[in-house]
C-alpha positions as CSV (number, residue, x, y, z in Angstrom):
1,M,58.0,18.3,-13.0
2,H,55.7,15.6,-14.4
3,K,54.7,16.1,-18.1
4,R,51.3,14.7,-19.1
5,A,50.9,12.7,-22.1
6,P,48.8,14.3,-24.9
7,H,46.0,11.8,-24.6
8,S,45.4,12.3,-20.8
9,S,43.0,15.2,-21.4
10,L,40.9,12.9,-23.5
11,Q,41.0,10.2,-20.8
12,T,40.0,12.8,-18.2
13,R,37.0,13.8,-20.3
14,R,36.0,10.2,-20.8
15,G,36.3,9.5,-17.1
16,Y,34.1,12.5,-16.2
17,R,31.6,11.5,-18.8
18,R,31.5,8.0,-17.5
19,V,31.1,9.2,-13.9
20,S,28.3,11.6,-15.1
21,Q,26.5,8.8,-16.9
22,L,26.6,6.6,-13.8
23,L,25.4,9.3,-11.5
24,I,22.5,10.1,-13.8
25,A,21.6,6.4,-13.9
26,A,21.8,6.2,-10.1
27,I,19.5,9.3,-9.8
28,V,17.0,7.7,-12.3
29,A,17.1,4.4,-10.3
30,I,16.5,6.3,-7.0
31,A,13.6,8.2,-8.6
32,V,12.0,5.0,-10.0
33,G,12.4,3.3,-6.7
34,A,10.9,6.1,-4.7
35,A,8.0,6.4,-7.1
36,S,7.2,2.7,-7.0
37,V,6.8,2.5,-3.2
38,P,3.3,3.9,-3.1
39,L,2.2,1.2,-5.6
40,A,2.6,-1.2,-2.7
41,G,-0.8,-0.1,-1.3
42,A,-3.7,-2.5,-1.3
43,H,-7.2,-2.4,-2.5
44,A,-9.9,-2.2,0.3
45,E,-11.7,-5.5,0.6
46,L,-14.6,-6.5,2.8
47,L,-13.2,-9.4,4.7
48,Q,-16.1,-10.2,7.1
49,A,-19.3,-8.8,8.4
50,S,-21.6,-9.3,11.3
51,P,-24.3,-10.2,10.5
52,R,-22.7,-12.3,7.7
53,R,-23.6,-11.8,4.1
54,G,-26.7,-13.7,3.3
55,A,-27.2,-14.9,6.9
56,T,-30.5,-15.2,8.7
57,V,-30.2,-13.6,12.1
58,G,-32.4,-12.7,15.1
59,G,-32.2,-11.7,18.7
60,S,-31.3,-8.3,20.0
61,F,-28.1,-6.9,18.6
62,H,-27.0,-3.2,18.5
63,Q,-24.5,-2.9,15.7
64,I,-23.6,-3.9,12.2
65,I,-19.8,-4.5,11.8
66,L,-17.8,-4.6,8.6
67,Q,-14.2,-5.7,8.8
68,F,-12.1,-4.5,5.9
69,G,-8.6,-5.1,4.7
70,A,-6.4,-2.2,3.6
71,L,-8.8,0.5,4.5
72,D,-7.4,4.1,4.1
73,L,-7.6,5.2,7.7
74,N,-7.5,8.9,6.8
75,A,-10.3,8.9,4.3
76,D,-14.1,9.3,4.8
77,H,-16.1,6.2,4.2
78,D,-19.8,5.8,3.5
79,V,-21.5,2.7,5.0
80,R,-25.3,2.6,5.4
81,L,-28.0,0.2,6.5
82,F,-31.5,0.0,4.9
83,D,-34.6,-1.8,6.2
84,P,-36.8,-4.1,4.2
85,A,-38.8,-1.1,2.9
86,G,-35.6,0.6,1.6
87,N,-35.4,3.3,4.4
88,E,-32.0,4.1,5.8
89,I,-31.8,3.3,9.5
90,G,-29.2,3.3,12.2
91,S,-26.8,6.0,13.4
92,P,-23.9,7.3,11.3
93,A,-21.1,4.7,10.8
94,V,-18.0,4.9,13.0
95,R,-14.6,3.7,11.9
96,E,-12.5,1.7,14.3
97,D,-9.2,1.0,12.5
98,N,-10.1,-1.3,9.6
99,R,-13.6,-1.9,11.0
100,I,-16.7,0.2,10.3
101,V,-19.5,0.0,12.8
102,I,-23.1,1.1,12.3
103,P,-24.8,1.6,15.7
104,I,-28.5,0.5,15.5
105,E,-31.5,0.1,17.7
106,P,-32.5,-3.6,18.0
107,L,-34.3,-4.7,14.8
108,D,-38.0,-5.6,15.1
109,V,-39.2,-5.8,11.5
110,P,-38.7,-9.2,9.8
111,G,-37.3,-9.2,6.3
112,V,-34.2,-8.6,4.2
113,Y,-31.9,-5.7,5.3
114,R,-29.3,-4.3,3.0
115,V,-25.9,-2.8,3.8
116,T,-24.1,-0.6,1.3
117,F,-20.5,0.6,1.5
118,D,-18.3,3.0,-0.5
119,V,-14.8,3.0,1.0
120,L,-11.2,4.0,0.0
121,G,-8.3,1.6,0.1
122,T,-4.6,2.3,0.9
123,D,-4.0,2.2,-2.9
124,G,-6.3,5.2,-3.4
125,D,-8.9,3.1,-5.2
126,Q,-12.6,3.2,-4.3
127,T,-14.4,0.0,-3.4
128,Q,-18.2,-0.1,-3.6
129,G,-20.5,-3.0,-2.7
130,D,-23.5,-4.2,-0.8
131,F,-24.9,-7.3,0.8
132,G,-28.0,-8.4,2.5
133,F,-29.1,-10.4,5.5
134,R,-32.4,-11.6,6.7
135,F,-33.8,-10.7,10.1
136,E,-36.2,-13.2,11.7
137,P,-36.9,-12.6,15.5
138,G,-36.7,-16.3,16.4
139,A,-33.3,-16.9,14.7
140,A,-29.9,-16.9,16.5
141,E,-28.0,-13.7,17.0
142,P,-25.3,-12.8,14.5
143,E,-21.9,-14.4,14.7
144,P,-19.2,-12.0,15.9
145,I,-16.3,-10.9,13.8
146,T,-13.6,-13.5,14.1
147,I,-10.9,-11.4,12.5
148,G,-8.9,-9.5,15.1
149,L,-8.2,-5.8,14.9
150,P,-4.5,-5.5,14.0
151,A,-2.4,-3.7,16.6
152,D,0.1,-2.9,13.9
153,E,-0.2,-3.7,10.2
154,G,3.2,-5.4,10.5
155,L,5.7,-5.9,7.7
156,D,4.5,-5.3,4.2
157,F,6.3,-7.9,2.1
158,V,5.7,-6.1,-1.2
159,A,7.3,-3.0,0.2
160,L,10.1,-5.1,1.6
161,A,10.7,-6.8,-1.8
162,L,10.8,-3.4,-3.5
163,A,13.1,-2.0,-0.9
164,V,15.5,-4.9,-1.3
165,A,15.5,-4.6,-5.1
166,F,16.0,-0.9,-4.8
167,A,18.9,-1.4,-2.4
168,A,20.5,-3.9,-4.8
169,V,20.2,-1.6,-7.8
170,A,21.5,1.3,-5.7
171,A,24.5,-0.8,-4.4
172,F,25.3,-1.7,-8.0
173,F,25.3,1.9,-9.1
174,V,27.4,3.0,-6.1
175,Q,29.9,0.3,-6.9
176,R,30.0,1.4,-10.5
177,V,30.5,5.1,-9.6
178,W,33.2,4.2,-7.1
179,T,35.0,2.1,-9.7
180,A,34.8,4.9,-12.3
181,V,36.2,7.4,-9.7
182,R,39.0,5.0,-8.8
183,D,39.8,4.5,-12.5
184,H,39.7,8.2,-13.1
185,R,42.1,9.0,-10.3
186,A,44.4,6.2,-11.4
187,A,44.4,7.7,-14.9
188,R,45.3,11.1,-13.6
189,R,48.2,9.7,-11.6
190,D,49.6,7.7,-14.4
191,P,48.2,8.7,-17.8
192,D,50.0,5.8,-19.6
193,V,47.8,3.2,-17.7
194,D,44.6,2.1,-19.4
195,P,41.8,2.7,-16.8
196,G,39.6,0.0,-18.2
197,G,42.1,-2.8,-18.1
């Protein structure tokens, strides 16, 4: 029968305490990593509009289009068109992915029209703004939106960087826990061996 050395109980407690501390640190790292992922969201930004901001347009067009980046696709957005007299015109705005479209009857009153928007970004922040364009019947029709609708948002590099950093921290803690468990088991098998060295 194997007789334990008197200090093996102390080594066992130290080993358990070390494993406990490492597990707590790993749990904290996991919680911090999980909490930081939503921070990778982006602020909604008006990327392009048709008619363009400040442009002079004419012709017969049937919609105002605003192309946003990082628009929260599950939120309600408020986009409106006002005529030169300040009256709201057009049908209610419709969201098409990151685009918001205001269907309109062709304009016939010359002057400056104003578009206002109040939208929510994927980061949860509100973006408000407005811009104007001038309508002159003899001018060229508005330029179309040249930014394509994304089929898929693709890879978010900020989220990828956070995931890689989180994985590295998690791997470090897993290695530390595994080393502590291995040292603890070695100390239990042979109490005369120093587990740290």
